C-alpha positions as CSV (number, residue, x, y, z in Angstrom):
1,M,0.0,0.0,0.0
2,A,2.9,2.4,0.7
3,M,4.2,1.8,-2.8
4,R,0.8,2.4,-4.3
5,R,0.3,5.6,-2.5
6,A,3.7,6.8,-3.6
7,A,2.9,5.9,-7.2
8,M,-0.4,7.6,-7.2
9,A,1.1,10.7,-5.7
10,G,3.7,10.7,-8.5
11,V,0.9,10.4,-11.1
12,L,-1.1,13.2,-9.7
13,A,1.9,15.5,-9.5
14,C,2.7,14.7,-13.1
15,M,-0.8,15.3,-14.2
16,T,-1.0,18.6,-12.3
17,A,2.2,19.8,-13.9
18,C,0.9,18.9,-17.3
19,A,-2.5,20.4,-16.7
20,E,-1.3,23.8,-15.3
21,P,-1.0,25.5,-18.8
22,A,-4.5,24.2,-19.7
23,M,-6.1,25.4,-16.5
24,A,-5.3,28.9,-17.5
25,R,-8.4,28.6,-19.7
26,P,-11.6,26.6,-19.4
27,I,-11.4,23.0,-20.8
28,S,-14.1,21.5,-23.0
29,E,-16.1,18.4,-22.2
30,E,-14.1,16.4,-24.7
31,E,-10.8,17.4,-23.0
32,A,-12.2,16.4,-19.6
33,T,-13.2,13.0,-20.9
34,E,-9.7,12.4,-22.2
35,L,-8.2,13.4,-19.0
36,R,-10.3,11.0,-17.0
37,A,-9.4,8.2,-19.3
38,E,-5.7,8.9,-18.9
39,I,-6.0,8.8,-15.1
40,A,-7.8,5.5,-15.2
41,R,-5.1,4.1,-17.5
42,L,-2.3,5.2,-15.2
43,K,-4.2,3.8,-12.2
44,G,-4.4,0.4,-13.9
45,L,-0.6,0.5,-14.6
46,V,0.1,1.2,-10.9
47,E,-2.1,-1.7,-9.8
48,A,-0.4,-4.1,-12.2
49,L,3.0,-3.0,-11.0
50,E,1.9,-3.5,-7.4
51,R,0.7,-7.0,-8.1
52,R,4.0,-7.8,-9.8
53,V,6.3,-6.5,-7.0
54,G,4.1,-7.4,-4.0
55,P,2.5,-5.2,-1.4
56,G,4.8,-3.4,0.9
57,D,8.0,-4.4,-1.0
58,P,10.2,-1.7,-2.5
59,P,10.2,-1.4,-6.3
60,P,13.1,-3.0,-8.0
61,V,16.1,-0.8,-8.6
62,A,18.4,-1.4,-11.5
63,N,21.9,-2.8,-10.6
64,A,21.0,-2.8,-6.9
65,P,23.2,-5.0,-4.7
66,P,21.5,-8.1,-3.2
67,L,19.9,-7.6,0.2
68,A,21.7,-9.1,3.2
69,A,20.0,-12.1,4.9
70,P,18.2,-11.0,8.1
71,A,20.1,-11.7,11.3
72,P,18.9,-14.7,13.3
73,P,17.0,-13.9,16.5
74,A,19.2,-13.7,19.6
75,A,19.2,-16.9,21.7
76,P,17.2,-16.6,24.9
77,Y,20.0,-18.4,26.9
78,R,23.8,-19.0,26.9
79,V,25.8,-22.0,27.9
80,E,29.0,-21.7,30.0
81,W,31.5,-24.5,30.7
82,K,32.4,-24.8,34.4
83,G,33.3,-28.5,34.7
84,S,29.9,-29.2,33.4
85,P,27.5,-27.1,31.3
86,R,25.9,-24.2,33.1
87,V,22.8,-22.8,31.4
88,V,22.1,-19.1,32.0
89,E,19.0,-17.2,31.0
90,G,18.8,-13.7,32.4
91,D,19.0,-14.0,36.2
92,R,18.2,-17.7,36.2
93,S,20.7,-20.6,35.8
94,F,21.2,-24.3,36.3
95,K,24.4,-26.4,36.6
96,V,24.9,-30.2,37.1
97,K,27.3,-30.9,40.0
98,G,29.2,-34.1,40.7
99,R,32.1,-35.5,42.6
100,I,34.2,-38.7,42.6
101,Q,36.8,-39.5,45.2
102,A,38.5,-42.9,45.3
103,D,41.1,-44.0,47.8
104,A,43.8,-46.7,48.2
105,N,45.5,-46.6,51.6
106,V,47.9,-48.5,53.8
107,V,48.0,-48.3,57.7
108,S,50.9,-50.1,59.3
109,H,50.0,-52.8,61.8
110,P,51.8,-52.5,65.2
111,D,53.0,-55.8,66.6
112,G,50.6,-57.2,69.1
113,L,47.6,-55.2,68.0
114,A,44.7,-57.5,66.8
115,D,42.8,-55.0,64.6
116,E,41.7,-56.1,61.2
117,G,40.8,-52.6,60.3
118,L,44.5,-51.8,59.7
119,G,46.6,-52.8,56.7
120,F,45.5,-52.2,53.1
121,S,42.1,-50.7,52.4
122,S,40.4,-49.0,49.5
123,E,37.0,-47.3,48.9
124,F,35.0,-44.8,47.0
125,R,35.4,-42.0,49.6
126,R,32.6,-40.0,48.0
127,I,30.3,-40.2,45.0
128,R,28.1,-37.2,44.8
129,L,25.6,-36.0,42.2
130,G,23.3,-33.0,42.2
131,G,22.6,-29.6,40.8
132,E,22.6,-25.9,41.7
133,G,21.4,-22.7,40.2
134,D,19.6,-19.4,40.4
135,L,15.8,-19.0,40.4
136,G,15.8,-15.3,39.8
137,S,15.0,-12.3,42.0
138,G,18.0,-13.2,44.2
139,F,16.9,-16.8,45.0
140,G,19.1,-19.8,44.5
141,Y,19.3,-23.5,45.4
142,K,21.6,-26.5,45.7
143,L,20.8,-30.2,46.0
144,E,23.4,-32.9,46.4
145,L,23.1,-36.7,47.1
146,E,26.2,-38.5,48.3
147,L,27.0,-42.2,48.4
148,S,29.4,-42.8,51.3
149,D,29.8,-45.6,53.8
150,N,27.4,-47.7,51.7
151,A,24.5,-45.3,52.3
152,V,23.0,-42.4,50.3
153,D,22.8,-39.1,52.3
154,L,21.7,-35.6,51.6
155,V,24.7,-33.2,51.8
156,D,24.3,-29.5,50.8
157,T,20.6,-29.2,50.2
158,F,19.2,-25.8,50.7
159,V,17.6,-22.6,49.2
160,T,19.4,-19.3,49.4
161,Y,18.5,-15.6,49.0
162,R,21.1,-13.1,48.2
163,R,20.7,-9.3,48.4
164,G,23.9,-7.3,48.1
165,P,26.2,-8.4,50.9
166,L,23.5,-10.4,52.7
167,L,23.1,-14.2,52.1
168,L,20.4,-16.2,53.8
169,T,20.4,-20.0,53.7
170,L,17.6,-22.4,54.6
171,G,18.2,-26.2,54.6
172,N,20.9,-28.7,55.2
173,H,24.3,-27.0,55.4
174,N,27.4,-26.6,57.5
175,A,27.2,-24.7,60.8
176,F,30.4,-22.5,60.4
177,Q,32.3,-24.8,62.8
178,S,35.9,-24.3,61.6
179,L,38.0,-23.2,58.6
180,D,39.1,-26.8,57.8
181,E,35.5,-28.1,58.0
182,L,34.2,-25.4,55.7
183,I,36.8,-25.9,53.0
184,G,35.4,-28.2,50.3
185,D,36.3,-31.9,50.2
186,T,38.4,-31.3,47.1
187,G,40.0,-28.0,48.3
188,G,41.9,-29.3,51.3
189,S,45.7,-29.4,51.7
190,V,45.7,-33.0,52.8
191,M,43.3,-36.0,52.2
192,E,41.3,-35.7,55.4
193,R,40.3,-32.8,57.6
194,A,41.8,-32.1,61.0
195,A,41.2,-34.9,63.5
196,F,39.1,-32.8,65.9
197,T,36.5,-32.0,63.2
198,D,35.5,-35.7,63.0
199,A,36.0,-36.5,66.6
200,F,33.7,-33.6,67.7
201,G,31.0,-34.5,65.3
202,F,31.1,-31.5,62.9
203,E,28.6,-32.1,60.2
204,R,25.9,-30.5,58.1
205,R,22.6,-30.0,59.9
206,L,19.1,-28.7,59.0
207,G,18.8,-25.0,59.8
208,F,18.6,-21.4,58.9
209,S,21.6,-19.1,58.7
210,A,22.7,-15.6,57.7
211,Q,26.0,-14.3,56.3
212,L,26.9,-10.6,56.0
213,E,30.0,-9.4,54.2
214,H,31.4,-5.9,54.5
215,G,34.9,-5.2,53.1
216,P,37.3,-7.6,54.9
217,L,34.7,-8.5,57.5
218,L,32.4,-11.6,57.3
219,A,29.9,-12.5,59.9
220,Q,28.1,-15.8,59.9
221,A,25.4,-17.1,62.3
222,G,22.6,-19.7,62.3
223,I,20.3,-21.9,64.3
224,F,20.3,-25.6,63.5
225,T,18.5,-28.8,64.5
226,D,20.2,-32.1,63.7
227,D,21.6,-33.9,60.7
228,V,19.2,-35.4,58.2
229,N,19.8,-39.0,59.2
230,A,19.0,-38.3,62.9
231,L,15.8,-36.5,61.9
232,A,14.5,-39.6,60.0
233,N,11.6,-41.6,61.5
234,S,13.8,-44.7,61.7
235,S,16.1,-42.8,64.1
236,D,13.4,-42.5,66.8
237,G,13.7,-46.1,68.0
238,P,11.3,-49.0,67.7
239,Q,8.5,-47.0,69.4
240,G,8.7,-44.0,67.1
241,G,7.9,-40.6,68.5
242,D,9.6,-37.3,68.4
243,E,12.5,-37.9,70.7
244,N,15.1,-36.0,68.7
245,N,14.8,-32.4,69.7
246,S,18.5,-31.3,69.4
247,F,19.3,-27.8,68.3
248,S,22.3,-25.5,68.3
249,V,23.3,-21.9,67.9
250,D,26.5,-21.3,65.9
251,G,28.4,-18.2,64.8
252,R,31.7,-17.3,63.2
253,L,33.4,-13.9,62.6
254,V,36.2,-13.5,60.0
255,Y,38.6,-10.6,59.4
256,A,40.5,-11.0,56.1
257,P,42.4,-7.8,55.1
258,R,44.8,-7.5,52.3
259,L,48.4,-6.6,53.2
260,G,50.2,-5.7,50.0
261,K,50.3,-8.9,48.0
262,A,49.3,-11.1,50.9
263,R,45.9,-12.0,52.3
264,L,45.5,-12.5,56.0
265,H,42.7,-14.5,57.7
266,I,41.8,-14.2,61.4
267,A,38.6,-15.8,62.7
268,G,36.8,-17.1,65.7
269,S,33.7,-19.3,66.2
270,G,31.4,-20.2,69.0
271,H,28.9,-23.0,69.3
272,W,26.3,-24.2,71.8
273,R,24.2,-27.3,71.3
274,R,21.5,-29.0,73.4
275,L,21.3,-32.7,72.6
276,G,18.1,-34.7,72.6
277,R,17.6,-38.4,73.1
278,T,20.4,-38.6,75.7
279,A,19.1,-41.8,77.3
280,D,19.0,-44.0,74.2
281,A,21.6,-42.3,72.1
282,P,24.9,-41.8,74.1
283,V,27.7,-39.9,72.5
284,R,31.2,-41.1,71.7
285,Y,34.2,-38.9,70.8
286,R,36.7,-40.9,68.7
287,Q,38.9,-40.8,65.6
288,R,40.3,-43.0,62.8
289,P,44.0,-43.3,62.1
290,F,43.9,-40.4,59.5
291,V,42.4,-42.2,56.5
292,H,38.6,-42.9,56.2
293,S,38.9,-46.3,54.6
294,S,40.2,-47.8,57.9
295,N,37.3,-48.4,60.3
296,S,39.6,-48.6,63.3
297,R,39.4,-46.1,66.2
298,L,42.6,-46.3,68.2
299,I,41.6,-43.4,70.4
300,G,38.1,-42.7,71.7
301,T,35.9,-42.3,74.7
302,G,33.3,-44.7,76.0
303,A,29.6,-44.0,75.7
304,L,28.8,-40.7,77.5
305,S,25.4,-39.3,78.4
306,V,25.8,-35.7,77.2
307,S,23.1,-33.1,77.6
308,E,24.9,-30.0,76.1
309,E,28.0,-29.2,74.1
310,T,29.8,-25.9,74.1
311,S,32.8,-25.3,71.8
312,W,34.9,-22.5,70.5
313,G,37.7,-22.2,68.0
314,V,40.3,-19.7,66.7
315,E,41.7,-19.6,63.2
316,L,44.8,-17.9,61.7
317,A,45.8,-18.3,58.0
318,G,47.4,-16.4,55.2
319,V,48.4,-16.7,51.5
320,R,51.0,-14.9,49.5
321,G,52.0,-16.0,46.0
322,P,52.8,-19.8,46.1
323,W,52.9,-19.9,49.9
324,H,50.1,-20.4,52.4
325,V,49.9,-21.0,56.2
326,A,47.0,-22.1,58.3
327,A,46.4,-23.0,62.0
328,E,43.4,-23.7,64.2
329,A,42.7,-24.7,67.7
330,H,39.3,-25.9,68.9
331,A,38.0,-26.8,72.4
332,L,34.9,-28.7,73.3
333,R,33.1,-28.9,76.7
334,A,30.6,-31.7,77.0
335,R,28.2,-31.4,79.9
336,R,27.4,-34.9,81.2
337,I,24.4,-36.1,83.1
338,G,25.3,-37.1,86.7
339,A,29.1,-36.5,86.2
340,R,31.6,-33.7,85.7
341,A,31.8,-32.0,82.4
342,A,34.5,-33.3,80.0
343,R,36.8,-31.0,78.1
344,F,38.6,-32.1,74.9
345,W,40.6,-30.1,72.4
346,G,42.4,-30.4,69.0
347,G,44.2,-28.3,66.5
348,Y,46.6,-28.2,63.6
349,A,49.2,-26.0,61.9
350,E,50.3,-26.3,58.3
351,L,52.6,-24.8,55.6
352,G,52.1,-25.2,51.9
353,Y,54.0,-24.2,48.7
354,F,53.3,-24.5,45.0
355,L,56.2,-25.8,43.0
356,T,54.7,-24.6,39.7
357,R,55.1,-21.0,38.6
358,G,52.0,-18.8,38.7
359,D,49.9,-21.0,41.0
360,S,48.5,-20.0,44.3
361,R,45.9,-21.2,46.8
362,P,42.6,-19.4,46.1
363,Y,40.9,-17.7,49.1
364,D,37.4,-16.1,49.1
365,R,34.6,-15.5,51.6
366,G,36.4,-16.9,54.6
367,I,37.7,-20.2,53.1
368,F,40.4,-21.7,50.8
369,S,39.3,-23.5,47.6
370,A,40.9,-25.8,45.0
371,A,43.6,-24.3,42.7
372,K,43.1,-23.6,39.1
373,P,46.4,-24.3,37.3
374,A,48.0,-21.3,35.6
375,R,49.5,-23.7,33.0
376,P,47.3,-26.8,32.6
377,L,48.6,-30.0,31.3
378,G,48.6,-29.9,27.5
379,K,48.4,-26.1,27.4
380,G,52.0,-25.1,28.0
381,G,52.5,-26.7,31.4
382,I,52.1,-29.7,33.7
383,G,49.3,-28.3,35.8
384,A,49.7,-27.2,39.5
385,V,51.9,-29.1,41.9
386,Q,51.7,-28.3,45.6
387,V,53.5,-29.7,48.7
388,N,52.0,-29.4,52.2
389,L,53.2,-30.1,55.7
390,R,50.8,-30.4,58.6
391,Y,51.0,-31.1,62.4
392,D,47.7,-32.3,63.7
393,T,46.8,-33.1,67.4
394,L,43.8,-34.4,69.2
395,S,43.3,-35.0,73.0
396,L,40.4,-37.0,74.3
397,D,41.6,-37.2,77.9
398,S,39.6,-35.3,80.5
399,G,39.5,-36.1,84.2
400,D,38.2,-39.7,84.6
401,I,37.9,-40.1,80.8
402,R,41.0,-41.6,79.2
403,G,40.2,-41.5,75.5
404,G,43.8,-41.1,74.4
405,R,45.8,-38.6,72.4
406,Q,46.9,-38.6,68.7
407,N,49.7,-36.5,67.2
408,G,50.0,-36.6,63.4
409,Y,52.9,-35.5,61.3
410,I,51.6,-35.3,57.7
411,A,53.2,-34.6,54.3
412,G,51.0,-34.2,51.2
413,L,51.7,-33.9,47.5
414,I,48.8,-32.6,45.3
415,W,48.9,-32.6,41.5
416,T,46.2,-30.8,39.6
417,P,46.8,-31.4,35.9
418,I,43.7,-29.5,34.8
419,Q,41.0,-27.7,36.7
420,Y,38.5,-30.0,38.5
421,L,40.8,-33.0,38.6
422,R,43.4,-33.7,41.4
423,F,45.7,-36.5,42.5
424,N,46.6,-36.6,46.2
425,L,49.4,-38.6,47.9
426,N,49.9,-38.4,51.6
427,Y,52.2,-39.8,54.3
428,A,51.4,-39.6,58.0
429,R,53.3,-40.6,61.1
430,L,50.8,-41.0,64.0
431,A,52.1,-41.1,67.5
432,Y,49.6,-42.3,70.2
433,R,49.4,-42.0,73.9
434,G,46.7,-43.9,75.8
435,A,45.5,-45.7,72.7
436,T,44.0,-49.1,72.2
437,P,46.4,-51.4,74.2
438,L,48.8,-53.8,72.5
439,A,49.1,-57.4,73.5
440,D,51.8,-56.5,76.1
441,G,49.5,-53.8,77.5
442,R,51.4,-50.8,76.1
443,R,49.2,-47.9,75.0
444,D,51.9,-45.6,73.7
445,Y,53.1,-46.4,70.2
446,A,53.3,-45.1,66.6
447,L,52.2,-46.2,63.2
448,D,52.6,-45.1,59.6
449,V,50.0,-44.3,57.0
450,I,50.3,-43.9,53.2
451,G,47.2,-42.5,51.5
452,S,46.4,-41.9,47.8
453,R,43.3,-40.5,46.1
454,F,42.1,-39.3,42.8
455,E,39.2,-36.8,42.8
456,L,37.0,-35.3,40.1
457,D,34.9,-32.3,41.2
458,F,32.7,-30.2,38.9
């Protein structure tokens, strides 16, 4: 129609110009009839041209270049690669998560100790699968299932809301208990976390927490019930019921300033927990000989009726270039029913160094994470190679409780050929006091541990 109107306008303009001389005098009836016939003829030509070209199309132009093909419409989403595909559409996203950790370990067997849990052992330490993403408007989520100890458990399973420096989390997650506990399973400096984190029962629990970050300061606090397994109906005993009414209040404060090229970490945490089901579910504090594939516990308390736990910890760490240092101490007071409170403690100190140029231990939001090689294997380098030394100690002696003490001297070598894949080799010398007695009654002795692991995390 646009072309038709343009053509008609051109015709009328032409006719007006042609008729101007004639309009200076009156025209006869014969001339008017001829003029009307000419207008009708030209109108027919315009309509024929319009049918040939098509409505709305521009008229053909001689020697005109071909028109470019129209650009395809923009995709409504994009796909990023972060160990697995991450699909992003606006402020919404989804990513599949997974983890594989397989171990092969050897724990030396002291003469006179009848314990079949020592010697060679291997296992899938963890097999994990899940997903995480953003729902839009600041909401996010994470869901992970883990196969460990021949059982499937929920691990990080929660919904989050982030607004500026504030992060709220509702679901099954960690209660801010220590630096070593909060570091991911594939981001640690040695194969297993500090002995006190397992002995004191640090774990994910169902709860609500808030984190607030302001410059170098990070404040974390939450209220939690119990772990998912303890909350299951099958955990309430043969009579059922709602006996598990444990809950805790946990908090952690981190100060992490930058000092030139270095990053410093100073933190403290405090925890109070009231335990439920104290009559039919006594508590034991104990620990394996470093590696998880051994089911032996050479140090540990007997069954204790504990009504409350109070614990506190201090953390100090730093990273500069290829170097990092970290140290923690954590004390636990267990209030017993009908007996004096027990006091246990543990801690560690470590030093780490990257042998490969350009690599450093990442630090963000109060924790360390796994390294991303500056020169991956096959792309100009061999990946990242890190060596770590750690001293680890745990004491489970308190008053009339003689649970024993373990001192560990650990050396670790980590090779990360490409991001998301690591190979871990550890050696540990464990010195015991008051441990499981040998055949001759001695309770002070030492053993050696060699641990190896490959781990894929995405």
